[in-house]
N, C-alpha and C positions, 0 to 999 in steps of 0.2 A: 773755680770757687772754692775757697778754704773751707774744709770741714770744721764744725765745731766739735770742741773736745768734750766728751762725756764726763759725768760727775766722776765716774770710775776711773777714766783715763787720768784726770786731774789728780786723783789720789795715788795711784799705783802705777801709772804709765800706760801707753797702748798695749805693750805687750802682755803685762800681767792682769789688765782689765779683762782679757778674754777667759781668765780663770778666776775671777772675782766672784764671791758668793753673794747670792741675793738673799735679803732677809724678808721674812713676812710683813713686819711692821715699817720696814725701811730704816729703822734703827740698827746702827751698825757699832760694835764694841770690839775695836781691834785687839785689845788685850786678850779677850777671850779666844779668839782665834789664834793668836800667839800662843795661848796655853794649851790651845788644842794641838798645836805642832810640836810642843813638848810631849803631850801625851803620846801622840802617835809616833813620835820618834823613839820613845821608850818601847813601846810595843814592837815596831819593825825591828829595830836593832836586837831585842830579845829573841825574835823569831829567825832572825839571820843567824845569831850565835847558835840556836837549835840545829839549824841546817849545816853550819859549818862543822859541828861536833858529828853529825851523822854522816854527811857527805864527804868531807875533807879528810876527817880523822875516822876512817874506818877501822883502824887497828885499835882495839880497845886499851892495849897497853900504853897508849899516848897518854891517857887520862892519869897514868900514875904521876905525870909532871903537873897536873892540874892543882894548883894550890888554892884552897878555899879562901885564902886571905889575900888573893889577888885582886886589887881595887877594881881592875877593868872587868874581871869576871863577876864580881859583885854587883857592879853597875849592870852589865849585860842580863844576868838572871833576873836582877830587880826590875828590869824593863817591864815585867809583867804587871807590875804596879800601874802601868800607864793605863790599862783598863779602869782600875779605881779611879784613878785620875779623871778619866772621861767621866764617870759616875758624879764626881764632884761638879764638874762644869756643866752636866746634864741638869743637876739638881738646881744650879743657879739659874740656867736659861729658864728651865720650865717653873720655876718658883717667881721669875721676875715680874711677868704681867700681873699673877695674883697678888704679889705683895705690893705692887704700885697701886693696884686697885684698893686694896683694904686698907693701907696706910696713908695714901696720899689722894684718894678719890679719882684717879683716873678712870678711863673706860672699862665698864665691866666685862669680864671675859666671859664669852659664851661658850660653854662646854662643847655644844655640838659643833661648832666652826673650829674650836680648838682640837678635837679629835679628828675632824675631817682633814684639817690642815697636816697633820701628822701622818695620816694615811695616805694623802696624795703627794707628801713631800718625801717620805721615806720607803715606801712600800715598793715603787716600781724599781729603783736601784736595787733594793734587796732582791726581789723576786728574780729579776734579769741576772744578778750576780750569781745567785744560788742555782739557776738553771745552767749558765754557762760553766760554772766549775763541775756541776754534776756531769755535764757531757765530756768536759775535757778530761775529768778524772776516769771516766769509763773509756774513752777513746786512746788515751795516751798513758795513763798511770796503772794499768791492769787492775782496776776496780771494778766489780761487779756491779753493773748498772741495776740488776734486779734487787740485789742486797741493798743497795744505797737508796732505792726508791722510796721504801717506807720512811728512812730517815729524812728524805728531801721532803716528803709531803707532810711530816711533823714539823719540819723547819719552816715551811710556808706559812703555818699557822702559829708560829712562835711557842710551839708546845713540846719542842723535843726534849728540853731539860727535864719536864714533867714527865712525860711519857717513859723516856729511856734512862733518865737519871745519870746521863753522861754526856760528853761532848759529841757534837754532830759529826760523824765522819766525813760527810759531804764538803763541811766548812766548820771547822771546830771554833773558829772566832765567833760565830752567830750565838754562842751561849750568852754573851754579855748582852746582845740585842733583845733576847727573850727576857732578860733581867730588867732591861729598860722598858719593856713594854708592861711587865708587871708593875713597874713604878708608875707609869702613865696612868694606869687603872686607878691607883691609890692617891694620886696628886690631889684630886678636888677634897679629899679628906684631910690630908696632910697639911695643905696651905691654910686651913682654919687656924692654925698658929698665928697667922699675920693678923687675925681679928684681935689678937690681945695689943692694946694700945701701949701699955708701960713697956718701954724698950728692955730694961733690965729683965723683967719677968718674961718677956717674949724670947729673948736670947737664951735666956737661962733654961727655958723648956726645951729648945732646939738643942742645946748642948747636952741636957739632962737626957732627953730622948735618944741622942747619939750614943753616950756612955751605956745606957741601958741596953742598946741594941749590941754593942760591943761585948757586954758582959754575957748577953744570952749567946752570942756567937761563940765565945770562948768556953762556954759551958755545956752547951747543947748541940752545937754543930760541928761535926768531926770532918776533917778534910776528905774529900771523895764520896761523901754521902749524898744522897738526893737533895737534902735541904742546902747542902753547899753551892747548889747551881740556881738557888732561888734569891728572891729580894730580901729575905730574911738574914742573909749572909752579908748584905751589902748596904743595906738601908741608912746605915751611919754616914757612909760618903754621900749620899744624896742630901742628907740632913745637913752636911757641912756645906753642900752648894747652898741650902736654904739661909744658912747662917751668912754666907757670903753675900748672898742678894740682899739682905737686910743691912749689912754694913755698906754695900755698894750705894743704896738709894739714899744713904746718908752723904750726898755728894759734897756737901760743903765740908764734911769732915775729912773725907778722903783727899779734897784738894788742899786743905790746910795741912794734912799730915805728911805730903810728899817729902821725903827725906832720905839720905843715903843710908841712914840706919836700917830703912827697909830693904834695901840692896844687901846688907849684911845678914838680915833676917832671912832673905831669899837663898843666899849661900849656905847660911846655917842650917835651914831647914833641908837643903840638899844633900848637905854633908851627913845629917843626921840619918837621912835615908839609907845613904851609903852604908853606914854602919850597921843599920837594923836591919838591912835586906836579908843577910844570911840567916836570920832568925824570923821564921813565919810568925810566931806568936808575938815576938816584940814588934815586929812590924805592923801587925793588925792592929796594936793599940796605938802606935805613933803615927802612922800614915794618915788617917784622916785629918788629924790636926797639923800635921806637917804640909799635907796638901792644901788645906785651908790656908796656912800662912803663906805659902808659895803664890797662890791665887791672889791673896790679898796684897802681896808684895809687888805682884805685877801692877796694881794700880797706884801704888804708894812710893816705889822706888824708882828714882830717876833712870838708873841704868836698866833695871827690870822693864821699866815702861819703854825705854828706847827699843830694847830687843824685841818684845811682844809687839810694838807698833812698826816694825821694820817690814815694809811691803812684801818682801819675798816671804818672811816668816809667816806673817798672818793669811797670805794668800795660799801657801801650802797648808798652813793649819785649817783654812777654810775648805779644803778638799778632803779633809781627814775621813769623811765618811766612805769616801770612794777608795781612798787608800786603804781603809781598815778591811773592807769588803773583799779587796783584790789582792793584797799584797802576799799573801801565804801562797796562792797558786802562782802568782808570779815569781816569786822567789824560788818555788819547785821547781819551774821549769827554767828559769835563768841561771841557777847554779849549776846546772849540766853544762854550761858554756863557761862558767867562771872558775870551777873547781880546779880545773888544770893549772890555774896560776897559783898553785900552793906555795908556800913559803916553808916548806919542810915540817918539822914538829913544833914550830913555835906558835902556839895558840893565840897569844895576844897579837902577833903579826897578821895572822891569817885571819883572825877575825876582824882587824881593821882594814885589810885589804879586801875581804869581801863585802864588807858594808860599803866601801868606796865603790865597788864594780857593780854591786846589786842595785844601790839606791837610784841609778839613772832608769834601770829597767822599771822598778816600782813606780817611780814618779811618772814615766812616760805612759805606762800603761793606765794608772790611775787617773792622770790629766786627762787622756782621751775618754775614758769613761765618764769622768766629771763633765766634760763639754758636751758629750753627747747625749748622756743620760741624765745624771743628777742636776747639774745646772738648769737645764729646762724645767724640771720638776719643783724647782725653787720659786717659779711664777706661780702664785697661788690660784692663778686663773687658767692654768694650763688645761684641765679637763674641758672647761668651756670653750677654749680657744681650739682644741683638738676636735671636739665635736662640732664647731661652726665651721672648719676648714673640710671635715669629712661631708658634712652637709652641702657646702658649696660645689665639692668635686663630684657629688652624686647627682646624675641627671634626673631631672623631674620625670615623672610618668608622662606628662603632656609633651614635654620635649622629646622623649623617646620615640612615642606614637608618631609625632610629626615627621621625625627622621626616617622611620619605617615607611611613611606614605610617600615621601619623596624619594 
């Protein structure tokens, strides 16, 4: 008897369907996961670059040939903006149900269910990955378990940034997840902007708030300060996600606006970022709007849409949370195997080579974690299902007594 093809298999094929992401509402926007692919690719390549410089080029004199005008090096270093790109996407995803409710009268968002869903969806992968990294670091990387333990516990409650004012030595990438949690807490307040019925006024308030946040950042927050690892330093990116959600919900406008000119805007915004990346101050002012333009072009540009709708692209993008949690520790171990494949003192060539060699390790480890841990947590009923299975496996007291009597 022939097996009926599932909906996921019909979209991405039988192989990729095993790694496809599940959504709470059942609605799926492939462009968003395609954009997540871009963001996580930027972050991973940036961290590969860091490891190449520290593991392959151990001679500090090699850096004498590192030209700051090198486009490849600019792009690599600028990959750190991938985190801010994630903030824009998060702002979009979190604002969408509220904006849809306030503007178009869809189902009201229940805050209790809203927050519970985020806990059951994000917390298990986060805690498990943090625990694994702690144990691996203590066992194989000569890091003190006792010294890392306070940082671990601070990380488990998303408070390391606030308590210590610096990156978590257990897993430094978790700083951004703490910023996300801070944003979750103020979302119910910020989404009130969608109660403004007038389109121009509403979008003007969003842009004005983003510009104000950028001004506060440039005047009051210094790099490396305690405030630099808080929402105050990044709220403008989430607000750009709000603006994207507002425009996206005007679907008729988006469908009519599909044009190759948006592909040019996509390319132009990306080129602008490459130029602005060496200057942190310039990048801080340009990137929120460039990221918004790149995201909007993903919906409106024919080539951009084709790229972000590619099944391989949006499937990998859908695994970005697992990749983000585990890519640094994976690179740390895997580069011990790949660094012997050095191509002399050619930094660009070594960077490209290491990216090619390390990405399969990152994808394999992350995909396994995604299938075993993250994807099951995407089922919003997994706590109830788990409790039911545990209850079914536990013998009742009456059955236990009967077994003993016989």
